[in-house]
C-alpha positions in Angstrom: 132.7 145.0 66.3 135.6 142.8 67.4 135.1 139.3 68.8 136.0 140.5 72.3 133.3 143.2 72.2 130.8 140.6 71.0 131.6 138.2 73.8 131.3 141.1 76.4 127.9 142.1 74.9 126.7 138.4 75.1 127.8 138.2 78.8 125.7 141.3 79.6 122.6 140.0 77.7 122.9 136.6 79.3 123.1 138.0 82.8 120.2 140.4 82.1 118.1 137.5 80.8 118.9 135.6 84.0 117.7 138.5 86.1 114.3 138.5 84.3 114.1 134.7 84.5 114.6 134.8 88.3 112.0 137.6 88.6 109.6 135.5 86.6 110.2 132.5 88.9 109.7 134.7 91.9 106.3 135.9 90.5 105.3 132.3 89.8 106.2 131.2 93.4 104.3 134.0 95.1 101.3 134.9 92.9 98.2 133.0 92.1 98.6 133.9 88.4 102.2 132.9 87.7 104.0 133.4 84.4 105.7 130.0 84.3 104.7 128.0 81.2 104.9 124.6 82.8 101.3 124.4 84.0 100.8 121.8 86.8 104.4 120.5 86.4 105.8 123.9 87.1 103.5 124.2 90.1 104.7 120.9 91.5 108.4 122.0 91.3 107.8 125.5 92.8 105.6 124.1 95.5 107.9 121.3 96.5 110.1 121.3 99.6 113.1 121.6 97.4 112.1 125.0 96.1 113.8 126.7 99.1 117.0 126.3 101.0 117.2 127.6 104.5 113.8 129.2 104.0 115.0 131.2 100.9 113.6 130.6 97.5 116.0 129.6 94.8 114.6 132.3 92.6 115.8 135.0 95.1 119.3 133.4 95.2 119.2 133.3 91.4 118.3 137.0 91.3 121.2 137.9 93.6 123.6 135.7 91.5 122.6 137.1 88.2 122.7 140.7 89.5 126.3 140.1 90.5 127.1 138.6 87.2 125.4 141.5 85.4 127.4 144.1 87.3 130.6 142.1 86.7 129.8 142.0 83.0 129.3 145.8 82.9 132.5 146.5 84.8 134.5 144.3 82.5 132.9 145.7 79.4 133.3 149.4 80.2 136.5 149.2 82.2 138.3 146.0 81.5 140.1 144.3 84.4 140.5 140.7 85.4 138.5 140.7 88.6 135.0 141.2 87.1 135.7 138.5 84.4 137.0 136.0 87.0 133.9 136.7 89.1 131.8 135.7 86.1 133.9 132.6 85.4 133.8 131.2 89.0 130.2 132.5 89.6 128.8 130.8 86.6 130.8 127.6 87.3 129.1 127.3 90.7 125.8 128.2 89.0 126.2 125.3 86.7 126.9 122.9 89.6 123.8 124.2 91.5 121.7 124.0 88.3 122.8 120.4 87.8 121.7 119.6 91.4 118.3 121.3 90.8 117.8 119.4 87.6 118.6 116.1 89.4 115.9 117.0 92.0 113.3 117.7 89.3 114.1 114.5 87.4 114.4 112.0 90.3 112.8 113.5 93.4 110.0 115.8 92.2 109.6 114.0 88.9 108.2 117.2 87.3 109.9 120.0 85.2 109.9 123.8 85.4 110.8 125.4 82.1 112.1 128.6 83.7 114.5 126.5 85.9 115.8 124.7 82.8 116.3 128.1 81.1 118.3 129.3 84.1 120.5 126.2 83.8 121.1 126.9 80.1 122.0 130.6 80.9 124.5 129.5 83.5 126.2 127.1 81.1 126.3 129.8 78.4 127.8 132.3 80.8 130.5 129.8 81.8 131.5 129.0 78.2 131.4 132.6 77.1 133.4 133.9 80.1 136.1 131.2 79.7 136.4 131.9 76.0 136.7 135.7 76.7 139.2 135.0 79.5 141.4 133.1 77.2 141.3 135.8 74.6 142.0 138.7 76.9 145.0 136.7 78.3 146.3 136.4 74.8 145.4 139.8 73.4 145.3 142.1 76.5 142.4 144.2 77.7 141.6 146.2 74.6 138.3 146.6 73.0 136.2 147.8 75.9 132.7 149.1 75.0 133.6 152.6 76.1 136.7 152.8 73.8 137.3 150.2 71.1 140.9 151.2 70.7 142.1 152.1 74.1 142.3 150.1 77.3 140.7 151.7 80.3 141.4 149.4 83.3 139.1 150.0 86.1 140.5 150.1 89.6 139.5 147.7 92.3 137.8 150.5 94.3 135.6 151.3 91.3 134.6 147.7 90.9 133.9 147.3 94.6 131.7 150.5 94.5 129.8 149.0 91.6 129.2 145.8 93.7 128.0 147.8 96.7 125.6 149.8 94.6 124.3 146.6 93.0 123.8 145.1 96.5 121.9 148.2 97.6 119.6 148.0 94.5 119.1 144.2 95.0 118.2 144.7 98.6 115.6 147.3 97.7 114.1 145.1 95.0 113.9 142.2 97.5 112.3 144.2 100.2 109.9 145.8 97.8 109.1 142.5 96.1 108.1 140.9 99.4 106.0 143.9 100.4 104.1 143.5 97.1 103.7 139.8 97.6 102.1 140.4 101.0 99.3 142.4 99.3 99.0 140.1 96.4 96.6 137.1 96.1 98.5 134.1 97.5 99.5 131.3 95.1 97.8 127.9 95.8 101.1 126.1 96.6 102.5 124.4 99.6 104.9 127.3 100.4 102.5 130.2 101.0 100.8 131.8 103.9 97.2 130.6 104.2 96.1 132.1 107.5 97.1 134.4 110.4 96.1 134.0 114.0 97.3 136.9 116.0 101.1 137.1 115.3 101.2 133.4 114.2 101.4 132.6 110.5 100.1 129.3 109.1 101.7 128.0 106.0 100.6 125.3 103.6 104.0 123.6 103.8 103.1 122.5 107.3 100.5 120.2 105.7 102.4 117.8 103.4 99.1 115.8 102.9 98.1 118.5 100.4 100.7 117.1 98.0 99.1 113.7 98.5 95.6 115.1 97.9 96.9 116.7 94.7 98.4 113.4 93.6 95.1 111.6 94.4 93.3 114.0 92.1 95.8 113.5 89.3 95.7 109.8 89.8 91.9 109.8 89.5 92.1 112.0 86.4 94.6 109.6 84.9 92.4 106.5 85.6 89.3 108.3 84.2 91.1 109.2 81.0 92.5 105.7 80.7 89.1 104.1 81.0 87.7 106.6 78.5 90.4 105.6 76.0 89.6 101.9 76.5 85.9 102.4 76.2 86.4 104.4 73.0 88.6 101.6 71.6 85.9 99.0 72.2 83.1 101.3 70.9 85.0 102.0 67.7 85.5 98.3 67.1 81.9 97.5 67.9 80.6 100.1 65.4 82.9 98.7 62.7 81.6 95.1 63.3 78.0 96.2 63.1 77.0 96.1 66.8 74.6 98.7 68.0 76.0 98.9 71.5 79.4 98.3 73.0 77.8 95.9 75.5 76.6 93.7 72.6 80.1 93.2 71.3 81.4 92.3 74.8 78.5 89.9 75.5 79.1 88.2 72.1 82.9 87.9 72.6 82.7 86.9 76.3 80.1 84.1 75.5 82.6 82.4 73.3 85.5 82.3 75.8 83.6 82.2 79.2 84.5 79.2 81.2 81.8 77.6 83.3 83.0 77.2 86.9 82.7 73.8 88.3 82.5 72.7 91.9 86.0 71.4 91.6 87.2 74.9 90.6 85.6 76.4 93.6 86.8 73.7 95.9 90.4 74.1 94.6 90.3 77.9 95.2 88.9 77.3 98.7 91.6 74.9 99.6 94.5 76.8 98.1 93.6 80.5 98.3 90.5 81.2 100.4 92.2 80.4 103.6 94.3 83.6 103.3 91.7 85.9 102.0 89.8 86.3 105.3 90.7 86.4 109.0 88.9 83.1 109.8 87.9 80.6 107.1 84.2 80.0 106.6 82.9 76.5 106.1 83.0 75.5 102.4 79.2 75.5 101.9 78.9 79.0 103.4 81.8 80.4 101.3 80.9 78.6 98.0 78.7 81.3 96.5 81.1 84.1 97.6 84.0 82.3 95.9 82.0 81.7 92.7 81.1 85.4 92.4 84.8 86.3 93.0 86.1 83.9 90.4 83.5 85.1 87.8 84.4 88.7 88.4 88.1 87.8 88.1 87.5 85.9 84.8 85.5 88.8 83.3 88.2 91.3 84.3 90.9 89.2 82.6 88.7 89.0 79.5 88.3 92.8 79.3 92.0 93.2 79.7 92.8 90.8 76.9 90.2 92.4 74.7 91.7 95.9 75.1 95.2 94.6 74.5 94.0 92.9 71.3 92.3 96.1 70.1 95.4 98.2 70.9 97.4 95.9 68.6 94.7 95.9 66.0 94.5 99.7 65.8 98.1 100.3 66.7 96.7 102.4 69.5 98.6 103.8 72.4 97.7 105.6 75.6 100.2 108.4 75.9 99.4 109.9 79.2 102.0 108.7 81.8 100.7 107.6 85.2 101.4 110.4 87.7 104.2 109.5 90.1 103.4 109.7 93.8 105.2 112.6 95.6 108.4 112.0 97.3 108.0 111.3 101.1 110.8 111.6 103.7 110.9 108.2 105.4 111.5 108.4 109.2 113.4 105.2 110.0 114.9 104.9 113.4 116.7 101.4 113.4 116.4 101.3 117.2 112.7 100.7 117.1 111.9 100.1 113.4 112.9 96.5 112.2 115.4 96.8 109.4 116.8 93.8 107.4 120.1 94.4 105.7 122.8 97.1 105.9 121.6 100.3 107.5 124.0 102.2 105.2 122.6 100.6 102.1 121.9 103.1 99.3 118.4 101.7 98.8 115.9 101.6 101.7 112.7 99.7 100.9 110.0 100.5 103.4 106.9 98.3 103.5 103.6 99.0 105.2 101.9 95.5 105.7 99.7 93.5 107.9 99.8 89.8 108.8 96.3 89.0 107.7 96.6 90.4 104.2 97.3 87.7 101.6 99.0 90.1 99.2 101.3 91.2 102.0 102.3 87.6 102.4 103.0 87.3 98.7 105.0 90.5 98.5 107.5 89.0 101.0 108.6 86.6 98.3 108.9 89.5 95.8 111.1 91.3 98.3 113.3 88.2 98.7 113.8 88.2 95.0 114.9 91.8 95.0 117.4 91.3 97.9 118.8 88.2 96.0 119.6 90.5 93.1 120.8 93.4 95.3 122.1 91.7 98.5 124.3 94.6 99.7 122.4 97.5 98.1 118.9 97.0 99.5 117.8 97.2 103.1 114.1 96.5 104.1 112.2 98.4 106.9 109.0 96.8 108.2 106.2 99.0 109.3 102.7 97.9 110.3 99.6 98.9 108.4 97.7 99.9 111.5 94.9 100.0 112.2 93.7 97.4 109.8 90.3 95.9 108.8 91.7 92.4 109.0 90.8 90.5 112.2 93.7 89.4 114.4 96.3 91.4 112.4 97.0 93.6 115.4 97.5 90.7 117.7 100.0 89.3 115.2 101.8 92.6 115.0 102.1 92.8 118.8 103.6 89.3 118.8 106.1 90.3 116.1 107.1 93.4 118.1 107.6 91.3 121.2 109.9 89.0 119.2 111.8 92.0 118.0 112.7 92.9 121.6 114.6 89.5 121.7 116.2 89.9 118.2 114.0 87.4 116.4 111.7 89.7 114.5 112.3 88.5 110.9 112.3 84.8 111.7 109.1 85.2 113.7 107.5 87.4 111.0 108.0 85.0 108.2 106.5 82.2 110.2 103.5 84.5 111.1 102.8 85.1 107.4 102.7 81.3 106.9 100.1 81.0 109.6 97.6 83.4 107.9 93.9 82.7 108.2 93.0 80.4 111.1 96.6 80.3 112.5 96.9 83.9 113.7 93.4 83.6 115.3 94.9 81.4 118.0 97.0 82.6 120.9 98.6 79.2 120.9 100.2 80.0 117.6 102.1 83.0 119.0 103.4 81.0 122.0 104.3 78.0 119.8 106.4 80.3 117.5 108.0 81.9 120.5 109.1 78.5 121.8 110.4 77.6 118.3 112.7 80.6 118.3 113.8 80.1 122.0 112.2 83.3 123.2 111.8 84.1 126.9 108.1 83.4 127.2 107.5 85.6 130.3 109.2 88.6 128.6 107.5 87.8 125.3 104.0 87.9 126.9 104.8 91.1 128.8 106.2 92.9 125.7 103.3 92.1 123.4 100.8 93.6 125.8 103.0 96.5 126.9 102.3 100.2 126.6 105.5 100.5 124.6 104.2 98.1 121.9 100.9 100.1 121.7 103.0 103.3 121.2 104.9 101.7 118.4 101.7 100.6 116.6 100.2 104.1 117.0 103.5 105.6 115.7 103.2 103.4 112.5 99.6 104.5 112.2 100.6 108.2 112.1 103.4 107.4 109.7 101.0 105.5 107.4 98.8 108.6 107.3 101.7 111.0 106.8 103.1 108.9 103.9 99.7 108.2 102.5 99.9 104.4 102.3 96.4 103.8 100.9 96.2 100.0 101.3 98.4 97.1 102.3 100.9 96.2 101.0 102.3 99.6 100.3 106.0 99.9 99.4 108.4 102.9 99.2 111.8 102.9 97.5 113.9 105.7 99.0 110.7 107.7 99.6 109.1 107.0 96.3 105.9 105.0 96.5 105.3 102.1 94.1 101.9 102.9 92.6 101.5 99.6 90.7 101.4 96.0 91.9 104.6 95.7 94.0 106.1 92.8 92.1 109.9 92.2 92.1 110.0 93.6 88.6 108.1 96.8 89.6 110.5 97.3 92.6 113.6 96.7 90.5 112.2 99.1 87.8 111.7 101.8 90.5 115.2 101.2 91.8 116.7 101.6 88.3 114.7 104.7 87.7 116.3 106.5 90.6 119.8 106.0 89.0 121.4 105.2 92.4 
């Protein structure tokens, strides 16, 4: 067999493999018992909003594309001609571009992988390389070596090629119609893209309920935490057994007794003066808060001891927890700059959205972290402010109303930063809001009207719905281009998330 015949055979086999790959993806997208080997990762990809375009599954588009390439490969192999080969070259070229885009979505948007999708990308690249190689050879050596006659060229007419395409289109349409008819009778797959109920002529689909993706993530997050704690417990138990302790708790008690610091009244008083003011809506008198602070500091000290012990044992055993923390699902952020406060360039490539409230001490601290990020990325990062509403913190809603009123007069960010500095007793007083309004030269009559207006109530309710839709579990909750930061939102964590998106 000549090299030309080998290349033509490879084209046919690659296109045929692509057809089966697309059919396998279609089965995985529509049936409860799919054939994709990616497990939960594959499910996440096929159930994401990126699995379709204009309501059509990428698997169906792939089936159509591979069918055209397969027919083209047959036409060129048995009849020669330039048109079928050029169809393969340009078709596979666009296939590589689309596959690259889909791989980008899997890597940076969905953050999960589908093996069959990766196989399809490899097939497209192989088709492109093989078809270009064959095109160069046939341009140099003519159209000889067809499969029908190794020694004699048999160029096919354009009409024959067109007839083959029309026949392929008819077969493809029949497969598509038949496939969907079968899917309607099959058990639906538990993904966000399938029919879950019918009311009269109305169909209800899971993709209308994006919170299902959040629930799935919560389950995986809980699973990850449980396995991580199990790993840490096993580490301590192993060490305790080696050191002759009957129980894990005996080791911990023995080690903790040697490092435990006895809290003094000075320690408690210092925390009360420096930190406690911002941990509750209204500061309690010292004598009433003393025991609560002591308990809090003791718990914090023990948690730090446990963390240090685990880190020590990980180094001692050269132990590593391999399971990566599940990334929160991508969320489309609805930012309308006309009524959502945005700091920075609206066209910036990075949009940092924060859900915070004014009585939360961690929300106050995260403002400093955000300033550090913007100092490093002054032109690339814009910050959108959304209220974590409703909130359990007393007076936070009153402060939010005042900030929205200041926004009406173009002083939102100045007013907001001052409000964070007034946490605790400060935001419990109406005088604080008025004093800050005077400081920033606001029209007091308009300010008082706006903070109690129905429009301000609507904006708070809007943020409440957005918080639920985006699944912001607790303040502060930060999103970088729709990707929630699951860990403590320090400047380092925010920058790491920005870099991971490769923007």
